[in-house]
N, C-alpha and C positions, 0 to 999 in steps of 0.2 A: 506493499500500499504507499504510495508517495505521500509527501508532506502535508502537502494543501487538506488532500483526500482524508488521511487523521486527523489534521488541524479541524474537518470539517465534521469528522465523526464526534470529537471531542467537544466541539462545540453545543451537535445535538444530545451529545448525553447528556450535557450538564444539565441544560434548560428541558428534559425530555419530562420531568416531572409535570414542571410549566406549562410546557405545550399540550398534554392531554387533558390536563385541567383548562386549556383554551378551549381545545378539538371536544372535549366534553359541555362544555359550555355551549359551543356552535351545535352539538348531534346528540345531545346527550351522552349519557354512558354505555357504551357496547354499540353505539349505533352509529353507521355511515353520517357521511355528512349530508350527502343526495336525502334521505329520508330526511337528514331535517329540515332543506331548502321547500321538501314534499309537505311537511309538518306547517314551514311558516307562511305557505299556500301558493310559492313559488310553482312554475309550473314546467315540470324538468323537459327537454326535447325526448324524440322520441328515441334517438339512443342510449340516451341516461335514463328514460323509462324502463328499458329493454334491459341495461344494465342493472341496475338495480335489481330488476327485479331475481338474474341472475345468480346477481351476489348474493341476496337474501331467501334465495328459494321461493319467492312469491308466483305460485301458478307456472314454476318451469323446478325444474331440480335444479339445485344449488350448482352450480361452477364459476367459480371465483374467476378461476383463465382465463372463461369466456366475458366473463362481465369485466377483467383487464382489458381486454380485446376491444368492447365495445366502448370500452369508456375511453379508449384511446383512439378511437377512431372519430369521437365527439370532440377530442382533444383536438385532433390535430387539426378539427376546423374551425378550432377556435372557440368551443363551446366552454365557455370558463368555471362552468360546476362538473362537468366530466374532466375539467384538469384541476380542480382540485380535489375531489373524489377522488381518481387517478392515482394524484400525490400522497391522501390520504392511505390508497391500497399499497403503495411502495414504503411509505413512513410505518407503517405495519408488518410489511412482508403479508401481507391478506392477499392469493394468491398470484404474489411476484416475489419475486427475495425483495427482501431488504434493502432499501436501496435510498442510503436519507441525502445525497446530492441530485438524483431523479427525483426525491419528495421534493427539496426544494426548487427544482429548475420548473417544475410544476406550481407549485405556488406562486413561484413569482410572475409564473404569464398568468396565472388568475386575479393576481393581484394586480395587474397590470391592466386586466380589462374593469378592474372597480370592485371585483368579489370580493368583501367584507373582512368573512371568514381568514379566507387567504391572505391579506395584508395584517392582518395578527397571529398569524401563524409564524411571518416573516422573522417577526421579532424573535422567534425562537429556532429556525432552521438557518437564516442566513437568503440571501440569493444568491446562488451559484445557475445560471440562465442557462450555460453552455451543457448541459449535465440530463440534457434530455432522453428519456428509454430509449433506445431502436428505433420501437411502433411509431415514434414523432415525427419522425423522418421523412420525408417525402418519397417514393416509392420512385424505384430506378427505370427509366423511359424501356419501353419494350425497344428493341432494338430493329432500325427502319433494316426493312428485306434487300439487299443488293439490288443493283439496276440491271434491269434484262442484257442480256449479251446477247444482241442483231447477228445475225452473218451476213458478213458483206454480198456486197451486187456482183453477184457473179459476172462477167462480161458489161459495156456497155450501161452503165446510167441512161433506162428511156424517162428522167426526170431530172437529167441535169442541162438540159437547153432549151429552156420553156420559155416560148413569150413571155414580158415582163407581166400582162398582169394574170396571167397563172402562174408567175414566181410570185406574186404577193401572194397571192392565197398557202402555194404553197410554203411560203415561210412562214405564216401565220400556225399552219396543222406542223409545221415543225418546232412552234414555240408549245403546241398544245396536246401533241401526241405523246410526250415525256410523261405527264401527268397523268396519264392513265396507260401506259407502260402500257401503249403498243407501240411497234415499227413505224417510222414514220411514210418508211415506205409504201405499206400496206393501206394505211390510210389514203392516200395519192393513187396507189391502185383502186381502189372501192372509188372514190372518188373521179376518177376516169372514167371505169365502166360506168358509174349511175350517172354523171352529168356531165364529163366531160369540160369540170370545174365552172358550170353555170350555176351562181349560184341561186339565181331566179327559176330554174327547169321546174317544171311541175309534169307529173305523168299523166297516163288515162287514170291511174289506179288511187292519186293523190297521191302519190308520193313526191314530195317539195322538199327546193332543194340541194345545196350541193352536195350532200351523202343521201336524198333522195328517201325519206322519214316521213312514213306514213302515219297518218293522226294519232294513232295509236301507237306507235312506238314513240314517237315527238312527247305525248302524254308521258311515257311510261318513263323516260329517261329526263323527263320536267325540260325538256327543252318547248321555248313560251313564243317565240317567233323564226319557223323552221329556216325563213331568206333570210335573214341574219347569219351573216359567214361564221359568227364564232357559236352564237347556241348551238349553230346547225351542226359543225364539227364536234362542237362537245359531245351532244346529243351520240352522233355518228359514232363517236371513239369508245361512248359508255355503252353502246351497247359491242361495238366488236370485241370489248373488251370483256364480256360478260358470252360470250360466243366463245370467243378463246379458252375460257375458266369451263366453259358448259361441255365443250368438245374436247378436252385436255390439250389445246395448244396442236390441233389438227387443222390448221389454213382451209382447207381445200372443203372441210363440215361447214369451217365457218364460215365460208361465204356463202356456199348451199343458202344456208339460214338466214343470212343475209340480206339475202334475195330471194328467196321462198317462205322462210319462215323456222323456226326451231322443232315444229309440231309436224311440218312437211319430212324433215330431215328425221326424226326418232320413226314416223313411222313404215318409211323406208329402210331406215335403219343404214341411212348413208344416203348419196345424192340422190336426192328421187328424177323420179325419169321425167323430165318434164323438157324438154329441148331449149326451153330462156337459159333453166336452170345451170344445165350441162354446158353453156355456150358460156353462162356468165361466168361462169367457176373456172372455166379455160383461158375468157379473157384475164380474170382478176391472176392465174396463176400465172400466167403469162409472163405478166408486168412485175410479179412480186417474186417469183422465181424460190420459190422454198415453200416444202411441204409445211414445214414448224416452225413455232410462234413459241417464244416462255410464254407462260402464264399463272395467274395469280388464284390456286386454289384456292382462298378466302375466299373469292368472290361470290362461288357459285357452287353447290354439288356438282357434280357430272351427270352426265345423259345415261340416264338407264343401264339404253343401250351398247354401254361401251364397255370394255372388260377392263382392265388396269392398265396405268396411266400407260400413252405412246410416249408420252414424253416428260423426264418431274418437272415439278413445279419450278415457280422463280423459286 
């Protein structure tokens, strides 16, 4: 034990008797401070009420460990009553190992929020704001998945020498596609086959804009104005991301579903026998030149007719 810790422990022990008198005045002998607060008419938060129930076995099996975890969840969100109650548990070693420094840190947090009993306790335990228990630390953020690795274009790039007006659209697609983990080349291949880069295109089936979104698909992916370049491309990219996950990165199936719908592909358990769809898939594949595309398996469960993944997820 370090010298500062020993000093804090001695200070706590020397003032223990007075501290327990103070706590008894707040909570009543043998009663937690949360119960005292409830008795005084203060409405505890839902988490604190749950913690209180588990701490004392009221309507649920007594479980001090669960009580401490619930107090800590509320304390981490700034609930002063939870901070004080968790400090009480650490000061008493109730449900958690006794830790005077952690108790002092929690009382300090509650006192700073105006909790009167915590302010009284600080006279006896001091102010050690750096010794919060581990459960009070914010959780580590989940690691971001690595960006997908797309295969280089085999042979000449069909999008290398676009006219200026098409290039402006292609540049916009290149900015948006990474946000959806979709290869820009695939998005451009679909745009080429669907509308030949015409933002105001409208088909006989009422498919609209660059990526020819029918109203149902536009609504499904929150597209408000299908004739707006950015709105349309975002919707088309979101649909492609979904289809690539649904068909586990098989580009031909994703392209077939983009044209004919995933229900038709699922019924056929492959590319449907429609001349239009088969020609559509051939044209997209001729431009994209890759049978596989990385996919995010978290987006959607795979199509029921697929067996184990054709390629690994991202």
